[in-house]
C-alpha positions, 0 to 999 in steps of 0.5 A: 584367530585374529592377531592380538596387539598391545592396543587390542585385537587386529582384524583378520580373516577369522570370519568373526565379529571383526570381519562383520565390523569391516563389512558394516563399515564398508556399507557406511562407506558406500553410502557416504561415497554415494552422497558425496558423489551426488553432491560433486555433480556441481562445485557448490563452493563456486556458488556460495556467494550467491546461494546460502544453500550452496555454502551449506552444501559445500560445507557438508561435502567437505565434512563427508569427504573427511568421513569417506576418507577415514572409512576408505583408509580404515577399510584398506589398511585395517580390514584389508578391503580393496576399495577403489580410491577416490582421490578427491571430488574436486576432480569431478567435472564442473557442470556449470555452463558458461552461458548460465551465469549467477546473474540469471535469476531463472538459472539461480532459482533452478540451482537453488531448487536443486540445492534444497532437494539435495539438502532434503535428501541429506537430512533424510539420510543423515540420522541412520548414517549417524546411528550406524557410525555410532554403532560401529564405534561402539562395536569396535570398542566392545570387540577391543579392536586396534585403537586406530580403528576405534579412532577412525570410527570416532572421526566418522561419527564426529564428522557426521555429527558436524554435518547434522549441526550444520544442517540445523542452522538455516542457510544464510 
């Protein structure tokens, strides 16, 4: 049976609801990481002055990094999951080539198209992710798990909500 602490139940290898909670949290982690890695193919913040969509993608990427980091930490520390740590998306290579500049209208149009496609992909993925994060928090509260787990799930849900709020504002 799982260990009991002053703050609540600590996940253990009991195969019960807390194990399932860890498995579900890992599913959300993988989806957040997948989207974050998709965004990391280009350093959007570098294009923020030229493209409002790039500023929005940069903001979304930062919020997703926080959510991913919280999930990564809670999975490793509270659920004992071995998660290959991603130090930072800043370590992904910059794919902007020197021969393309922000003064090339065709290149900027292509990048804007890519940004819009990414924003659409995020907009489609976000509602189920938000619902899933909220469900994780509610289940954690219901199972009376350690408060640090509930707090981590709350932070994830809050960051995804902030992504949603940012996406509601037109880029510009």
